[in-house]
DRENBA-290478 format. One record per residue (C-alpha): residue number from 1; residue in three letters; x, y, z. Coordinates in steps of 0.2 Angstrom, whole numbers. Layout:
DRENBA-290478
NODE,NUM,ALA,X,Y,Z
...
***
This chain:
DRENBA-290478
NODE,1,UNK,7,-478,288
NODE,2,UNK,20,-490,283
NODE,3,UNK,37,-481,282
NODE,4,UNK,44,-496,271
NODE,5,UNK,30,-498,257
NODE,6,UNK,32,-513,244
NODE,7,UNK,28,-501,230
NODE,8,UNK,31,-483,227
NODE,9,UNK,22,-474,212
NODE,10,UNK,30,-459,206
NODE,11,UNK,20,-447,194
NODE,12,UNK,25,-430,188
NODE,13,UNK,11,-418,188
NODE,14,UNK,9,-403,176
NODE,15,UNK,-8,-395,172
NODE,16,UNK,-17,-410,178
NODE,17,UNK,-30,-403,190
NODE,18,UNK,-43,-414,182
NODE,19,UNK,-33,-430,183
NODE,20,UNK,-27,-430,201
NODE,21,UNK,-41,-437,210
NODE,22,UNK,-45,-451,197
NODE,23,UNK,-26,-455,196
NODE,24,UNK,-25,-458,214
NODE,25,UNK,-41,-468,214
NODE,26,UNK,-36,-479,200
NODE,27,UNK,-19,-482,208
NODE,28,UNK,-27,-487,224
NODE,29,UNK,-39,-500,215
NODE,30,UNK,-23,-508,207
NODE,31,UNK,-14,-509,224
NODE,32,UNK,-30,-517,232
NODE,33,UNK,-28,-531,219
NODE,34,UNK,-10,-533,224
NODE,35,UNK,-13,-532,242
NODE,36,UNK,3,-524,246
NODE,37,UNK,9,-508,256
NODE,38,UNK,11,-493,244
NODE,39,UNK,14,-475,243
NODE,40,UNK,10,-462,229
NODE,41,UNK,22,-448,226
NODE,42,UNK,15,-434,216
NODE,43,UNK,27,-421,210
NODE,44,UNK,20,-404,205
NODE,45,UNK,31,-396,192
NODE,46,UNK,25,-379,197
NODE,47,UNK,9,-381,186
NODE,48,UNK,-1,-365,183
NODE,49,UNK,-18,-372,186
NODE,50,UNK,-25,-379,202
NODE,51,UNK,-16,-395,202
NODE,52,UNK,-6,-391,218
NODE,53,UNK,-22,-389,228
NODE,54,UNK,-29,-405,222
NODE,55,UNK,-14,-414,226
NODE,56,UNK,-14,-407,244
NODE,57,UNK,-32,-412,245
NODE,58,UNK,-27,-430,241
NODE,59,UNK,-13,-430,254
NODE,60,UNK,-25,-425,267
NODE,61,UNK,-38,-438,263
NODE,62,UNK,-25,-452,260
NODE,63,UNK,-11,-456,272
NODE,64,UNK,-2,-465,258
NODE,65,UNK,-1,-449,246
NODE,66,UNK,14,-438,247
NODE,67,UNK,13,-422,237
NODE,68,UNK,29,-413,232
NODE,69,UNK,30,-396,224
NODE,70,UNK,45,-390,215
NODE,71,UNK,51,-371,217
NODE,72,UNK,48,-368,198
NODE,73,UNK,45,-377,183
NODE,74,UNK,60,-388,180
NODE,75,UNK,53,-400,167
NODE,76,UNK,46,-418,167
NODE,77,UNK,62,-428,169
NODE,78,UNK,69,-417,183
NODE,79,UNK,52,-419,191
NODE,80,UNK,53,-438,190
NODE,81,UNK,70,-437,198
NODE,82,UNK,63,-427,213
NODE,83,UNK,50,-440,215
NODE,84,UNK,62,-455,215
NODE,85,UNK,72,-446,228
NODE,86,UNK,57,-447,240
NODE,87,UNK,53,-465,235
NODE,88,UNK,55,-478,249
NODE,89,UNK,48,-493,241
NODE,90,UNK,57,-510,236
NODE,91,UNK,49,-507,219
NODE,92,UNK,45,-490,211
NODE,93,UNK,33,-487,197
NODE,94,UNK,35,-471,186
NODE,95,UNK,20,-466,176
NODE,96,UNK,13,-451,168
NODE,97,UNK,-2,-442,176
NODE,98,UNK,-14,-440,162
NODE,99,UNK,-20,-458,163
NODE,100,UNK,-15,-464,147
NODE,101,UNK,-3,-474,157
NODE,102,UNK,-17,-485,165
NODE,103,UNK,-14,-489,184
NODE,104,UNK,-22,-506,181
NODE,105,UNK,-7,-511,171
NODE,106,UNK,4,-509,186
NODE,107,UNK,-2,-527,192
NODE,108,UNK,4,-534,176
NODE,109,UNK,21,-525,178
NODE,110,UNK,23,-531,196
NODE,111,UNK,19,-549,193
NODE,112,UNK,31,-549,178
NODE,113,UNK,45,-541,189
NODE,114,UNK,43,-555,202
NODE,115,UNK,48,-568,189
NODE,116,UNK,66,-561,192
NODE,117,UNK,67,-545,182
NODE,118,UNK,73,-529,190
NODE,119,UNK,66,-518,176
NODE,120,UNK,49,-521,167
NODE,121,UNK,44,-507,155
NODE,122,UNK,27,-504,148
NODE,123,UNK,27,-506,129
NODE,124,UNK,13,-496,121
NODE,125,UNK,9,-507,105
NODE,126,UNK,-6,-497,100
NODE,127,UNK,-4,-479,106
NODE,128,UNK,-19,-469,108
NODE,129,UNK,-11,-453,102
NODE,130,UNK,-15,-441,88
NODE,131,UNK,-6,-443,71
NODE,132,UNK,5,-428,74
NODE,133,UNK,11,-434,91
NODE,134,UNK,14,-452,85
NODE,135,UNK,24,-445,70
NODE,136,UNK,35,-433,80
NODE,137,UNK,38,-446,93
NODE,138,UNK,44,-458,79
NODE,139,UNK,55,-445,71
NODE,140,UNK,62,-441,88
NODE,141,UNK,67,-459,91
NODE,142,UNK,75,-461,74
NODE,143,UNK,85,-446,76
NODE,144,UNK,90,-449,94
NODE,145,UNK,95,-468,90
NODE,146,UNK,106,-462,76
NODE,147,UNK,115,-448,85
NODE,148,UNK,117,-458,101
NODE,149,UNK,121,-475,94
NODE,150,UNK,107,-482,104
NODE,151,UNK,91,-491,101
NODE,152,UNK,77,-479,107
NODE,153,UNK,60,-487,106
NODE,154,UNK,46,-475,104
NODE,155,UNK,34,-488,110
NODE,156,UNK,42,-487,127
NODE,157,UNK,42,-471,138
NODE,158,UNK,43,-468,156
NODE,159,UNK,30,-481,162
NODE,160,UNK,37,-496,170
NODE,161,UNK,42,-504,187
NODE,162,UNK,60,-503,193
NODE,163,UNK,69,-511,208
NODE,164,UNK,76,-499,221
NODE,165,UNK,94,-503,216
NODE,166,UNK,90,-498,199
NODE,167,UNK,83,-481,205
NODE,168,UNK,98,-479,217
NODE,169,UNK,110,-481,201
NODE,170,UNK,100,-468,191
NODE,171,UNK,99,-456,205
NODE,172,UNK,118,-457,206
NODE,173,UNK,120,-451,188
NODE,174,UNK,126,-433,189
NODE,175,UNK,123,-427,172
NODE,176,UNK,115,-410,172
NODE,177,UNK,103,-415,158
NODE,178,UNK,90,-427,164
NODE,179,UNK,82,-440,153
NODE,180,UNK,74,-454,162
NODE,181,UNK,72,-468,148
NODE,182,UNK,91,-466,143
NODE,183,UNK,97,-467,161
NODE,184,UNK,87,-483,162
NODE,185,UNK,95,-490,147
NODE,186,UNK,113,-484,153
NODE,187,UNK,112,-493,170
NODE,188,UNK,109,-509,163
NODE,189,UNK,102,-523,175
NODE,190,UNK,90,-538,170
NODE,191,UNK,76,-530,160
NODE,192,UNK,61,-534,149
NODE,193,UNK,45,-526,143
NODE,194,UNK,27,-531,142
NODE,195,UNK,13,-525,131
NODE,196,UNK,1,-514,140
NODE,197,UNK,-16,-505,135
NODE,198,UNK,-13,-487,131
NODE,199,UNK,-28,-475,134
NODE,200,UNK,-34,-460,125
NODE,201,UNK,-32,-443,134
NODE,202,UNK,-48,-439,142
NODE,203,UNK,-45,-420,142
NODE,204,UNK,-32,-406,139
NODE,205,UNK,-17,-407,128
NODE,206,UNK,1,-414,130
NODE,207,UNK,13,-402,137
NODE,208,UNK,26,-408,124
NODE,209,UNK,24,-397,109
NODE,210,UNK,34,-400,93
NODE,211,UNK,46,-386,98
NODE,212,UNK,49,-394,115
NODE,213,UNK,52,-411,108
NODE,214,UNK,65,-403,97
NODE,215,UNK,73,-395,112
NODE,216,UNK,73,-411,122
NODE,217,UNK,81,-421,107
NODE,218,UNK,94,-408,105
NODE,219,UNK,100,-406,123
NODE,220,UNK,99,-425,127
NODE,221,UNK,109,-428,110
NODE,222,UNK,122,-415,114
NODE,223,UNK,123,-421,133
NODE,224,UNK,124,-439,130
NODE,225,UNK,134,-441,113
NODE,226,UNK,149,-433,104
NODE,227,UNK,143,-440,87
NODE,228,UNK,139,-423,80
NODE,229,UNK,156,-418,82
NODE,230,UNK,163,-434,74
NODE,231,UNK,151,-431,60
NODE,232,UNK,158,-414,57
NODE,233,UNK,176,-421,58
NODE,234,UNK,172,-433,44
NODE,235,UNK,163,-420,34
NODE,236,UNK,178,-409,35
NODE,237,UNK,190,-423,30
NODE,238,UNK,179,-427,15
NODE,239,UNK,179,-408,10
NODE,240,UNK,198,-408,11
NODE,241,UNK,200,-423,1
NODE,242,UNK,188,-416,-13
NODE,243,UNK,198,-400,-12
NODE,244,UNK,214,-410,-14
NODE,245,UNK,208,-418,-29
NODE,246,UNK,201,-403,-37
NODE,247,UNK,218,-395,-33
NODE,248,UNK,227,-408,-43
NODE,249,UNK,215,-407,-57
NODE,250,UNK,218,-387,-58
NODE,251,UNK,237,-390,-58
NODE,252,UNK,235,-403,-72
NODE,253,UNK,226,-390,-82
NODE,254,UNK,238,-376,-78
NODE,255,UNK,253,-386,-84
NODE,256,UNK,244,-389,-100
NODE,257,UNK,239,-371,-102
NODE,258,UNK,221,-375,-101
NODE,259,UNK,216,-362,-89
NODE,260,UNK,214,-344,-96
NODE,261,UNK,204,-335,-84
NODE,262,UNK,202,-340,-65
NODE,263,UNK,183,-341,-62
NODE,264,UNK,176,-328,-50
NODE,265,UNK,160,-338,-46
NODE,266,UNK,169,-353,-41
NODE,267,UNK,180,-344,-29
NODE,268,UNK,166,-335,-21
NODE,269,UNK,156,-350,-19
NODE,270,UNK,171,-360,-11
NODE,271,UNK,174,-346,1
NODE,272,UNK,155,-344,7
NODE,273,UNK,154,-364,7
NODE,274,UNK,170,-367,18
NODE,275,UNK,166,-352,29
NODE,276,UNK,149,-359,33
NODE,277,UNK,157,-377,37
NODE,278,UNK,170,-368,48
NODE,279,UNK,157,-357,57
NODE,280,UNK,145,-372,60
NODE,281,UNK,159,-383,66
NODE,282,UNK,165,-369,78
NODE,283,UNK,147,-367,84
NODE,284,UNK,144,-385,88
NODE,285,UNK,161,-386,97
NODE,286,UNK,155,-370,107
NODE,287,UNK,139,-379,112
NODE,288,UNK,148,-394,119
NODE,289,UNK,159,-381,128
NODE,290,UNK,144,-373,135
NODE,291,UNK,137,-390,141
NODE,292,UNK,153,-394,150
NODE,293,UNK,152,-377,158
NODE,294,UNK,134,-380,164
NODE,295,UNK,140,-397,171
NODE,296,UNK,155,-390,180
NODE,297,UNK,143,-377,189
NODE,298,UNK,135,-392,197
NODE,299,UNK,118,-383,200
NODE,300,UNK,103,-394,207
NODE,301,UNK,92,-400,194
NODE,302,UNK,77,-398,204
NODE,303,UNK,73,-389,220
NODE,304,UNK,59,-394,232
NODE,305,UNK,48,-381,239
NODE,306,UNK,35,-390,249
NODE,307,UNK,30,-407,255
NODE,308,UNK,13,-413,261
NODE,309,UNK,7,-429,268
NODE,310,UNK,16,-446,271
***
């Protein structure tokens, strides 16, 4: 086994017992076309099915397959980071395990990288996903782009090929919330994207439910952007300005004896409205403080339990 492979392929595994064998086989076919030394790093995010046994079988059969198991379910992006920490190749491919990211496209990604790019991402022009999945992904990208002031493209996900110096820079990022696509954008380097085929899912369902997407969006926005705080500051300033204008108007009416009875309804509505604004603002500030607290604890974002093969 070459200890310095040309390409490392990293794939997080979760509830994918029916995909593992075919995934390894298809990657091997692509690598045979390229005719380069390679390794496959599969990271089990503590699946509840038989994925880990299937992974160990592949490690026993194939010396280029390394199977890594996390101590518990940490999530897709921490699992990717765990795999990247084990990669030894000059080039590292990151791809999902469900074969919607097709291993044969690695050939196109690698050849494009050889043109002088350090990052080549796969663009899924025609996504073979269900309508709700595509809709939620599009909404996520719009909301995320707005709150983080970035251009998050929902046609691009994790699938791509990255030079080892890009991966080293990503691994140096100490944020407690891990989100691989944003890290790729953050580190920079010379990058491009190419259109690839996106296959329909053979079986099973995605592990990302709508609630998980919302949670992912919320955590990453809070972790990587302070725009929500800025929006509440602007909102508070607008409310203050409007209140000042209304106050001037009431003073004018009082001076001209136009106010006879102070309205009970307007007072109650104002109290409830402003109280809601204040409580919400304090809540948002509290969330940011909580994230700072989590960051200062400096806990590991993943813990490796077992490694087999390679």
